SEMIDO-327234 format. One record per residue (C-alpha): x, y, z; residue number from 1; residue in three letters. Coordinates in steps of 0.02 Angstrom, whole numbers, plus 32768, in hexadecimal, padded with zeros to 4 digits. Layout:
! SEMIDO-327234
ATOM;X;Y;Z;NUM;ALA $
...
***
This chain:
! SEMIDO-327234
ATOM;F519;8795;2054;1;MET $
ATOM;F480;87EF;2097;2;ALA $
ATOM;F3EA;8782;20C1;3;TYR $
ATOM;F346;87D0;2090;4;SER $
ATOM;F2A2;877C;206F;5;GLN $
ATOM;F1F3;87B5;209F;6;LEU $
ATOM;F191;8722;20E6;7;GLN $
ATOM;F0E1;8706;2126;8;LYS $
ATOM;F094;869B;21AD;9;GLU $
ATOM;EFD7;868C;21B7;10;GLU $
ATOM;EF64;8657;2244;11;THR $
ATOM;EEA7;8641;2237;12;LYS $
ATOM;EE3F;8638;22D5;13;VAL $
ATOM;ED84;8612;22D7;14;TYR $
ATOM;ED27;8673;235D;15;ILE $
ATOM;EC73;8685;239B;16;ASN $
ATOM;EC77;8744;239F;17;SER $
ATOM;EC36;87B2;2316;18;SER $
ATOM;ECBC;87F7;22A2;19;ALA $
ATOM;EC8B;88A9;22D0;20;GLU $
ATOM;EC98;8890;238D;21;LYS $
ATOM;ED3F;8836;2383;22;PHE $
ATOM;ED89;88B6;230A;23;TYR $
ATOM;ED4B;8945;2377;24;ASP $
ATOM;EDB6;8907;2408;25;VAL $
ATOM;EE57;8908;23A0;26;PHE $
ATOM;EE32;89A5;233C;27;CYS $
ATOM;EDDD;8A1A;23B7;28;ASN $
ATOM;EDFB;89D1;2464;29;ARG $
ATOM;EEA1;8971;246A;30;PRO $
ATOM;EEC0;89BD;2517;31;TYR $
ATOM;EE41;893C;2557;32;HIS $
ATOM;EEAA;88A9;251B;33;ILE $
ATOM;EF1C;88A0;25B5;34;PRO $
ATOM;EE81;8887;2622;35;LYS $
ATOM;EE46;87FA;25AF;36;LEU $
ATOM;EEEE;87A5;2596;37;CYS $
ATOM;EF56;87D7;262D;38;ASN $
ATOM;EFC7;873D;2624;39;GLU $
ATOM;EFFA;876D;2573;40;LYS $
ATOM;EFE5;882A;2564;41;ILE $
ATOM;F01C;8899;25F4;42;GLN $
ATOM;EFFC;8945;25A9;43;ALA $
ATOM;EFC3;899E;250B;44;VAL $
ATOM;EFEB;8A58;2503;45;ASN $
ATOM;EFD1;8ADD;2480;46;ILE $
ATOM;F064;8B52;245E;47;HIS $
ATOM;F024;8BB6;23CA;48;LYS $
ATOM;EF7B;8BCF;2378;49;GLY $
ATOM;EED5;8B87;23B1;50;GLU $
ATOM;EE91;8AD9;23CA;51;TRP $
ATOM;EE47;8A96;2328;52;GLY $
ATOM;EEA5;8B0C;22B3;53;SER $
ATOM;EF2B;8AEF;2230;54;GLU $
ATOM;EFD6;8B31;225D;55;GLY $
ATOM;EFBC;8B15;2317;56;SER $
ATOM;F051;8ACE;2375;57;ILE $
ATOM;F02A;8A48;23F6;58;ILE $
ATOM;F09D;89E3;2467;59;SER $
ATOM;F077;8932;24A1;60;TRP $
ATOM;F0C9;88E3;253A;61;ASN $
ATOM;F0B3;8828;2526;62;TYR $
ATOM;F0EF;877C;255E;63;ILE $
ATOM;F11E;870A;24CE;64;ASN $
ATOM;F165;865C;24E9;65;ASP $
ATOM;F184;8686;25A1;66;GLY $
ATOM;F1E7;8725;257B;67;LYS $
ATOM;F1B1;87DA;2593;68;ALA $
ATOM;F1B5;8844;24F6;69;GLY $
ATOM;F187;88F0;24B7;70;VAL $
ATOM;F14E;8923;240A;71;ALA $
ATOM;F12A;89D4;23D2;72;LYS $
ATOM;F0BB;89D4;2338;73;ASP $
ATOM;F076;8A52;22BF;74;VAL $
ATOM;EFC4;8A30;2287;75;VAL $
ATOM;EFE0;8A2D;21CB;76;GLU $
ATOM;EF36;8A07;2187;77;GLY $
ATOM;EE83;8A02;21C6;78;ILE $
ATOM;EDF4;89C0;215D;79;ASP $
ATOM;ED5E;89C4;21D2;80;LYS $
ATOM;ECE5;898F;2149;81;LYS $
ATOM;ED44;88EA;2134;82;ASN $
ATOM;ED7D;88D8;21EA;83;ASN $
ATOM;EE33;88DF;21B5;84;LYS $
ATOM;EECB;893A;21FA;85;MET $
ATOM;EF89;892E;21FA;86;SER $
ATOM;F010;8957;227A;87;PHE $
ATOM;F0C5;8971;2247;88;LYS $
ATOM;F144;8957;22D2;89;VAL $
ATOM;F1B9;89EE;22DA;90;ILE $
ATOM;F215;89CA;237F;91;GLU $
ATOM;F22A;893D;23F9;92;GLY $
ATOM;F26A;888E;2418;93;ASP $
ATOM;F236;8846;2370;94;LEU $
ATOM;F2A3;88BE;230D;95;LEU $
ATOM;F360;88C7;2312;96;GLY $
ATOM;F3AD;881D;2337;97;ASP $
ATOM;F31D;87B8;22EF;98;PHE $
ATOM;F2BA;8810;2267;99;TYR $
ATOM;F2D8;88A0;21EF;100;LYS $
ATOM;F21D;88BE;21E2;101;SER $
ATOM;F183;887A;2239;102;PHE $
ATOM;F0CC;889F;2214;103;LYS $
ATOM;F025;885B;2253;104;PHE $
ATOM;EF8A;885A;21E5;105;VAL $
ATOM;EEE1;8835;2235;106;LEU $
ATOM;EE42;880E;21D4;107;GLU $
ATOM;EDA1;87D3;2225;108;VAL $
ATOM;ED27;877E;21AE;109;ILE $
ATOM;EC72;8755;21DD;110;PRO $
ATOM;EC53;8698;21D2;111;LYS $
ATOM;EBAA;864E;2200;112;GLY $
ATOM;EB83;8674;22B7;113;ASN $
ATOM;EC36;86AC;22DA;114;GLY $
ATOM;ECCF;86EA;227E;115;SER $
ATOM;ED78;86B8;223B;116;GLU $
ATOM;EE0A;871E;227D;117;VAL $
ATOM;EE94;871D;21FC;118;HIS $
ATOM;EF3F;8754;2239;119;TRP $
ATOM;EFD0;876C;21C2;120;VAL $
ATOM;F07F;878E;2201;121;ILE $
ATOM;F0F2;87D7;217B;122;GLU $
ATOM;F1A8;87D4;21AC;123;TYR $
ATOM;F258;87DF;216C;124;GLU $
ATOM;F2DE;8780;21CC;125;LYS $
ATOM;F38A;87C8;21F2;126;GLN $
ATOM;F3D5;8723;21B5;127;ASN $
ATOM;F39F;8673;2187;128;GLU $
ATOM;F3C7;8631;2236;129;ASN $
ATOM;F33C;8698;2286;130;ILE $
ATOM;F2A3;862B;22AE;131;PRO $
ATOM;F1FA;864B;2260;132;ASP $
ATOM;F185;86A8;22D8;133;PRO $
ATOM;F119;8610;2305;134;HIS $
ATOM;F112;8643;23BD;135;THR $
ATOM;F0CD;86EE;238A;136;MET $
ATOM;F045;8697;2324;137;SER $
ATOM;F01C;862D;23BD;138;GLN $
ATOM;F012;86CC;2426;139;LEU $
ATOM;EF98;871A;23AA;140;LEU $
ATOM;EF2F;867A;23AE;141;PHE $
ATOM;EF26;867E;246D;142;GLU $
ATOM;EEFD;8738;2474;143;ILE $
ATOM;EE75;871F;23F1;144;THR $
ATOM;EE25;8691;2455;145;LYS $
ATOM;EE2C;86F7;24F8;146;ASN $
ATOM;EDD8;878E;24A8;147;ILE $
ATOM;ED54;8720;2456;148;ASP $
ATOM;ED30;86CF;24FF;149;GLY $
ATOM;ED18;8779;254F;150;TYR $
ATOM;ECA6;87BB;24C5;151;ILE $
ATOM;EC39;871F;24C0;152;THR $
ATOM;EC2D;86FB;257C;153;LYS $
ATOM;EB93;876A;258C;154;ASP $
ATOM;EB40;8719;24F4;155;GLN $
ATOM;EB35;866A;2541;156;LYS $
***
């Protein structure tokens, strides 16, 4: 019997940065992220399209749970007005043995003097024995905190 069920895992991170500044890093300048999070992200490269545009294809070389990984994503949706975007994984370590599909959704919401970064991981496991992607949520949390620290270090 085929196992198929779309699932979601959500992570909310409160940051001191403005929603616009944080979103700008992920949408328009993700190539800066390896400098800000070099223990977690080794490289971000564009293969097709332009930074900050839908349909662009970007690869991420990362360390998750002590293991090196690669994910090639297509930028599916960009909503600059609402600081929201989504990345669908099309190649890499997450697909194949583990997941049939994997997608990241980022939304940055202004809150008081800072923002709330809302990450949603949508995934479909290959079978019920595959673990939920908790380590990937932890990676997103750590990257978010590193980027926030970089953006706000000049504001203190």
